[in-house]
C-alpha positions as CSV (number, residue, x, y, z in Angstrom):
1,X,15.7,-4.8,17.1
2,X,18.2,-2.1,17.6
3,X,17.8,1.3,15.9
4,X,20.5,0.9,13.3
5,X,19.2,-2.5,12.2
6,X,15.7,-0.9,12.0
7,X,17.1,1.9,9.9
8,X,19.0,-0.4,7.6
9,X,15.9,-2.6,7.2
10,X,13.7,0.3,6.4
11,X,16.2,1.6,3.8
12,X,16.5,-1.9,2.3
13,X,12.7,-2.1,2.0
14,X,12.6,1.2,0.3
15,X,15.3,0.4,-2.3
16,X,13.3,-3.0,-3.0
17,X,10.2,-0.8,-3.7
18,X,12.2,1.1,-6.3
19,X,13.5,-2.0,-7.9
20,X,10.0,-3.7,-7.7
21,X,8.4,-0.8,-9.4
22,X,10.7,-0.8,-12.2
23,X,10.4,-4.6,-12.7
24,X,6.6,-4.4,-12.4
25,X,6.5,-1.5,-15.0
26,X,8.6,-3.6,-17.3
27,X,6.1,-6.7,-16.7
28,X,3.2,-4.5,-17.5
29,X,5.0,-3.2,-20.7
30,X,5.6,-6.8,-21.8
31,X,2.2,-8.2,-20.9
32,X,0.3,-5.1,-21.7
33,X,-1.7,-5.3,-18.6
34,X,-1.1,-3.6,-15.2
35,X,-3.5,-5.9,-13.5
36,X,-1.8,-9.0,-14.8
37,X,1.6,-7.6,-13.8
38,X,0.2,-6.9,-10.3
39,X,-1.3,-10.3,-10.1
40,X,2.0,-12.1,-11.1
41,X,3.7,-9.8,-8.5
42,X,1.4,-10.9,-5.8
43,X,1.5,-14.7,-6.8
44,X,5.3,-14.7,-6.6
45,X,5.3,-12.8,-3.3
46,X,2.6,-15.2,-1.9
47,X,4.5,-18.2,-3.0
48,X,7.8,-16.9,-1.3
49,X,5.9,-16.1,2.0
50,X,4.1,-19.5,2.1
51,X,7.6,-21.2,1.7
52,X,9.0,-19.1,4.4
53,X,6.1,-20.1,6.6
54,X,6.2,-23.8,5.7
55,X,10.1,-23.9,6.3
56,X,9.8,-23.3,10.0
57,X,12.2,-20.6,10.0
58,X,9.6,-18.2,11.4
59,X,7.0,-18.6,14.1
60,X,3.8,-20.0,13.0
61,X,0.9,-17.5,12.9
62,X,-1.7,-17.9,15.6
63,X,-4.8,-18.3,13.5
64,X,-7.0,-18.8,16.7
65,X,-6.8,-15.1,17.1
66,X,-7.9,-14.4,13.5
67,X,-11.4,-13.3,14.6
68,X,-9.9,-10.5,16.9
69,X,-8.1,-8.7,14.2
70,X,-9.7,-5.3,13.4
71,X,-11.4,-5.0,10.0
72,X,-9.0,-2.3,8.7
73,X,-5.9,-4.5,9.4
74,X,-6.9,-6.5,6.4
75,X,-6.7,-3.4,4.1
76,X,-3.0,-3.8,3.6
77,X,-3.6,-6.5,0.9
78,X,-6.0,-4.3,-0.9
79,X,-3.8,-1.2,-0.6
80,X,-0.8,-3.2,-1.6
81,X,-2.5,-4.5,-4.8
82,X,-3.5,-0.8,-5.5
83,X,0.0,0.4,-5.1
84,X,1.5,-2.2,-7.2
85,X,-1.1,-1.7,-9.9
86,X,-0.8,2.2,-9.8
87,X,3.1,1.8,-9.8
88,X,3.0,-0.2,-13.1
89,X,1.0,2.6,-14.7
90,X,2.8,5.7,-13.3
91,X,6.4,4.6,-13.5
92,X,6.5,4.7,-17.2
93,X,4.8,8.0,-17.4
94,X,6.6,9.9,-14.6
95,X,9.8,8.0,-14.5
96,X,11.0,6.0,-11.6
97,X,12.6,9.0,-9.6
98,X,9.4,11.2,-9.8
99,X,7.1,8.3,-9.2
100,X,9.1,7.3,-6.2
101,X,9.3,10.8,-4.8
102,X,5.5,11.1,-5.2
103,X,5.0,7.9,-3.3
104,X,7.4,8.9,-0.4
105,X,5.6,12.3,-0.4
106,X,2.1,11.0,-0.2
107,X,3.3,8.3,2.4
108,X,4.8,11.0,4.7
109,X,1.6,13.2,4.3
110,X,-0.6,10.2,5.3
111,X,1.9,9.2,8.1
112,X,1.7,12.8,9.6
113,X,-2.1,12.6,9.7
114,X,-2.1,9.1,11.2
115,X,0.4,10.2,13.8
116,X,-1.4,13.4,14.6
117,X,-4.6,11.8,15.4
118,X,-3.3,8.3,16.6
119,X,-5.3,6.4,14.1
120,X,-5.0,2.5,13.2
121,X,-3.6,1.8,16.7
122,X,-0.5,4.1,16.2
123,X,0.5,6.1,19.2
124,X,-0.3,9.8,18.6
125,X,2.6,12.0,17.7
126,X,1.7,15.7,17.2
127,X,2.9,17.8,14.2
128,X,5.9,19.9,14.6
129,X,7.5,22.3,12.3
130,X,10.4,19.9,11.3
131,X,7.9,17.2,10.1
132,X,5.8,19.8,8.2
133,X,8.9,21.3,6.6
134,X,10.2,17.8,5.5
135,X,6.9,17.4,3.7
136,X,7.3,20.8,1.9
137,X,10.8,19.8,0.9
138,X,9.4,16.5,-0.6
139,X,6.8,18.5,-2.6
140,X,9.4,20.9,-3.8
141,X,11.5,17.6,-4.8
142,X,8.5,16.2,-6.8
143,X,8.1,19.6,-8.5
144,X,11.7,19.9,-9.4
145,X,11.8,16.6,-11.0
146,X,8.9,17.5,-13.2
147,X,10.3,21.0,-14.2
148,X,13.4,19.1,-15.3
149,X,11.3,16.8,-17.3
150,X,9.7,19.6,-19.0
151,X,13.0,21.2,-20.0
152,X,15.3,18.3,-21.0
153,X,19.0,19.1,-21.6
């Protein structure tokens, strides 16, 4: 995959998260249950993925290697469920912009830690000034969105 396609793909995934967070918050509001909204989200997502696997459009998984997967690689489903559940609760309170900025900020902080120490099979990438400065700017952005919220126009 070339770099431009990877950037476009990552950017698309980010926009999908924002749309999904808003949709899940609305689903939670209607159902009055964050857990039910998250469960429906994952049921629909699972169904789409199962259809894609069954369609033959993608390479079939190698289930013979299932036992060789490190335990922590299965955390994605748990963490995804936590993310969707927390988003359905926080988006209505913070607004989509602040909630998304807080998500990106926390993602970047954890990414820096994982990169620094080479955890979870990721090659180590030491901290540098520009990465730390970028995090500081994200923290400022989250703070500014809350200041604006406290003093509406």
